[in-house]
C-alpha positions in Angstrom: 7.7 55.9 61.4 6.9 52.3 62.0 9.7 50.1 60.6 12.0 47.1 61.3 14.5 47.8 64.0 17.6 49.5 62.5 20.2 47.5 64.2 23.8 46.6 63.7 24.8 46.9 67.3 24.9 43.3 68.3 23.9 39.8 67.3 22.4 39.6 70.7 19.6 41.9 69.5 18.3 39.2 67.1 15.5 36.8 68.3 15.7 33.1 68.3 16.1 31.3 65.0 13.2 29.1 63.9 15.0 25.8 64.6 15.8 26.8 68.2 12.4 28.2 68.8 10.7 25.1 67.4 12.7 22.7 69.5 12.0 24.8 72.6 8.3 24.7 71.9 8.4 20.9 71.7 10.4 20.6 74.9 7.8 22.7 76.7 5.1 20.0 76.5 4.2 18.0 79.5 6.3 17.2 82.6 10.0 16.5 82.2 12.6 15.5 84.8 14.4 18.6 86.2 18.0 19.7 86.7 19.3 18.2 83.5 18.3 14.6 83.9 16.1 14.8 80.8 16.2 13.6 77.2 16.6 17.0 75.8 19.8 17.8 77.7 21.2 14.4 77.0 20.4 14.8 73.3 22.0 18.3 73.1 25.1 17.0 74.8 25.4 14.1 72.4 24.9 16.4 69.4 27.8 18.6 70.7 29.9 15.4 70.9 29.0 14.6 67.3 29.9 18.1 66.2 33.4 17.9 67.8 33.8 14.2 66.9 35.1 13.3 70.4 34.0 12.3 73.9 33.7 15.4 76.0 31.9 16.7 79.1 29.2 19.2 78.4 27.5 21.6 80.8 24.8 24.2 80.0 24.8 27.6 81.7 22.7 30.7 81.3 25.1 33.0 79.6 28.6 33.7 78.3 29.9 35.5 81.3 29.1 32.4 83.4 30.6 30.0 80.7 33.9 31.9 80.5 34.2 32.8 84.2 33.4 29.4 85.6 35.5 27.5 83.1 38.5 29.7 83.9 37.9 29.6 87.6 37.8 25.8 87.3 41.3 25.8 85.7 42.9 28.0 88.4 43.5 28.6 92.1 43.1 32.1 93.5 46.9 32.7 93.4 47.1 31.9 89.7 46.8 34.2 86.7 45.2 33.9 83.2 46.8 35.3 80.1 44.4 37.0 77.7 44.5 39.5 74.9 44.2 43.1 76.0 41.0 43.5 73.9 39.5 40.2 74.9 35.9 40.0 76.2 37.0 38.5 79.5 39.2 41.5 80.1 37.0 44.4 78.8 33.4 43.2 79.2 32.9 40.8 82.1 32.9 43.2 85.0 35.6 41.3 86.8 33.6 38.0 86.7 36.5 35.7 86.1 38.3 37.2 89.1 35.2 37.1 91.2 34.3 33.4 90.5 38.0 32.3 91.0 38.3 34.3 94.2 41.1 36.5 92.9 42.8 34.9 89.9 44.4 37.8 88.0 44.0 38.5 84.3 47.3 39.4 82.7 47.0 41.3 79.4 49.0 40.3 76.3 49.1 42.6 73.3 48.9 41.5 69.7 47.9 42.7 66.3 44.3 42.3 65.0 43.0 41.2 68.4 45.1 38.1 68.5 47.7 36.8 70.9 50.9 35.3 69.6 53.1 32.6 71.1 56.0 34.9 71.7 53.8 37.3 73.7 52.5 34.5 75.9 56.0 33.2 76.6 57.3 36.6 77.4 54.4 37.2 79.9 55.0 33.9 81.6 58.8 34.2 81.9 58.5 37.9 83.0 58.6 36.8 86.6 58.6 33.5 88.4 59.0 34.5 92.0 56.5 33.8 94.7 55.3 37.4 94.8 53.8 37.2 91.3 50.5 35.4 90.4 51.6 32.2 88.8 50.4 31.9 85.2 48.1 28.9 84.9 45.9 29.3 81.8 45.5 31.1 78.4 42.2 32.1 77.0 41.7 32.7 73.3 38.7 34.6 71.9 37.4 32.9 68.7 36.3 35.0 66.8 38.1 37.9 68.3 36.6 41.1 69.6 37.7 42.9 66.4 36.1 40.4 64.1 39.3 38.5 63.1 39.7 34.7 63.3 42.5 32.5 64.5 43.4 29.8 62.0 44.0 26.2 63.0 47.7 26.8 62.7 47.6 29.9 64.9 45.7 28.1 67.6 48.0 25.1 67.5 51.1 27.4 67.8 49.5 29.0 70.9 48.5 25.8 72.6 52.0 24.2 71.9 53.6 27.2 73.7 51.0 27.0 76.5 51.6 23.3 77.1 55.4 23.8 77.1 54.9 26.4 79.8 52.5 24.3 81.8 49.3 26.3 81.0 45.8 25.1 80.3 44.0 26.5 77.3 40.5 27.9 77.3 38.6 29.2 74.2 35.9 31.9 74.5 33.8 30.8 71.6 30.9 33.2 71.8 31.0 33.4 68.0 32.6 30.0 67.5 30.2 29.1 64.7 31.2 32.2 62.7 34.9 31.2 63.1 34.1 27.6 61.9 32.5 29.0 58.8 35.2 31.6 58.2 38.0 29.1 58.4 36.3 26.2 56.7 37.8 24.0 59.4 36.0 21.2 61.3 35.0 22.2 64.9 37.3 19.6 66.3 40.3 21.0 64.3 39.8 24.4 65.8 39.6 23.1 69.4 40.7 19.8 70.9 42.8 18.6 67.9 44.7 21.9 68.1 45.2 21.5 71.9 42.3 23.4 73.5 41.2 22.0 76.8 37.9 23.7 77.4 35.5 25.7 75.2 32.8 28.2 76.0 30.5 27.3 73.0 28.2 30.2 72.2 24.7 29.6 71.1 22.9 32.9 72.0 24.6 35.0 69.4 24.0 32.3 66.7 20.3 32.2 67.0 19.7 30.7 70.4 17.7 32.4 73.2 19.4 31.8 76.6 22.1 29.3 77.3 25.7 28.6 76.4 27.6 25.3 76.6 30.9 24.7 78.5 32.7 21.8 76.7 35.6 20.1 78.4 37.8 18.2 76.0 40.1 17.4 78.8 37.5 15.3 80.7 39.7 15.0 83.8 39.6 18.7 84.3 35.8 18.7 84.3 35.6 16.8 87.6 33.1 18.4 90.0 32.4 21.3 87.6 28.7 20.6 88.1 29.1 21.7 91.8 30.7 25.0 90.6 27.8 25.6 88.4 25.3 25.0 91.1 27.2 27.2 93.6 27.2 30.0 91.0 23.5 29.9 90.4 23.9 28.3 87.0 22.1 25.0 87.5 18.8 25.5 85.7 15.9 23.6 87.2 14.2 23.4 83.8 17.4 22.6 82.1 15.6 21.4 79.0 14.8 25.0 78.2 18.5 25.7 77.9 19.3 22.5 76.1 16.4 22.2 73.6 17.4 25.1 71.4 20.8 23.4 70.9 19.0 20.3 69.6 17.2 22.4 67.1 20.3 24.3 66.0 22.6 21.3 65.8 20.4 18.5 64.4 20.6 19.5 60.7 23.4 22.1 60.8 21.3 25.2 61.3 24.1 26.6 63.5 26.4 26.7 60.5 23.8 27.9 58.1 23.0 30.9 60.3 26.6 31.7 61.0 27.4 31.6 57.2 24.5 34.0 56.5 25.8 36.4 59.2 29.3 36.3 57.8 28.1 36.8 54.3 26.1 39.9 55.3 29.2 41.3 57.0 31.1 40.6 53.9 28.6 42.6 51.9 28.8 45.4 54.4 32.6 45.5 54.1 32.4 45.5 50.3 30.0 48.4 50.2 31.8 50.4 52.8 35.0 50.2 50.9 33.3 52.1 48.2 32.3 55.0 50.4 34.8 57.8 50.3 36.0 58.8 53.7 34.9 55.6 55.5 38.0 53.6 56.6 37.6 49.9 57.4 39.9 49.2 60.3 40.3 45.4 60.2 40.0 42.7 57.6 36.5 41.3 57.9 36.7 37.6 58.7 33.6 36.8 60.7 30.3 38.7 61.2 31.4 42.2 62.1 32.9 45.1 60.4 34.8 47.9 62.1 34.8 51.3 60.3 36.1 54.7 61.2 33.6 57.5 60.5 33.4 61.3 61.4 31.8 62.0 64.7 29.1 64.2 63.1 28.1 61.3 60.7 28.0 58.9 63.7 25.6 61.2 65.5 23.4 61.6 62.5 23.2 57.9 61.9 22.2 57.4 65.6 19.6 60.1 65.3 18.1 58.4 62.3 17.6 55.2 64.4 20.7 53.2 63.4 22.1 51.3 66.3 25.8 50.3 66.5 28.5 50.4 69.1 31.6 52.7 69.1 33.3 51.4 72.3 34.4 47.9 71.4 37.9 47.0 70.2 40.3 49.8 69.4 37.6 52.3 68.5 35.6 52.9 65.4 32.1 51.8 64.7 31.3 48.1 65.1 28.7 46.9 62.6 27.5 43.5 63.7 25.5 41.2 61.4 23.3 38.3 62.8 21.5 35.3 61.5 18.5 37.4 60.5 20.2 40.4 58.9 18.7 41.2 55.5 20.6 42.3 52.5 18.3 45.3 52.2 19.2 46.4 55.7 22.9 46.4 54.8 22.3 48.3 51.6 20.0 50.8 53.2 22.5 51.6 55.9 25.4 52.1 53.6 23.2 54.1 51.2 22.3 56.6 54.0 25.9 56.6 55.2 27.2 57.4 51.6 24.8 60.4 51.3 25.9 61.7 54.7 29.6 61.3 53.8 28.9 63.1 50.5 
């Protein structure tokens, strides 16, 4: 039966939003200077500085794995370690890329409720050992929004960064869904990052309506020195850089990035509301961004998959992750929960 793709698997499934696509189409005309020395890349970087209300160094790379891994590698030597939550994307879904690009820096897992690290857990991990036989902790990475759809508040981030600074650690934020976190908290982008003590951010655009390309934003500008060489060595220097940068111009110029994130969050909010009315469906975490985690019987999961509904069951601590995107429709959400309710009944 011909129909719209029945997808709640990932916001990566969605195409480019109109603003990003339109800017990319404009950038495609004529000949433009390569390797980032063009007006589109300069404009995108300036818009990011406007969003965060500060001077910062901005680099564009192809994807989130590169953004996270290269940023973390730049903060560390090979004998260092990086503290991350046990469910974080860098730990569970990067295929060892942070370790690879840093030539051996070790990820140390920290536990915490609702996908979040806590200052006490960070301090305990750092003070656990200080001898020369142990990889010396050098950085902390925060996932915002988390892999279970929760969001760190400004206060929570500040508490983590204060502990990190006291312990001599740099702070990185994996912001693959940073836009969704900004909308969820109602905070300014700068309040969630550099004002709270974050040194470098992997600013996600792909999941928010972009096509290809994430931004690495160094708020500690001194740390950014020679990062462009690391990008080139890792195969992340785009010759036609304007194709990575132009979508950012479209998304940031009139606030489309927040509009689309707000829509995705609202659709996830509707999903959560409807699921809580389905007997036997157990929502696992408070919905704060654009995903809902729900526990369902195995037979129901199989039947939903057979009917063409796509969603993941291996992310976080189990359950079904239902992810909404910038183009999720209300009727999609209602149709999914309607079919689920009949199966559960």
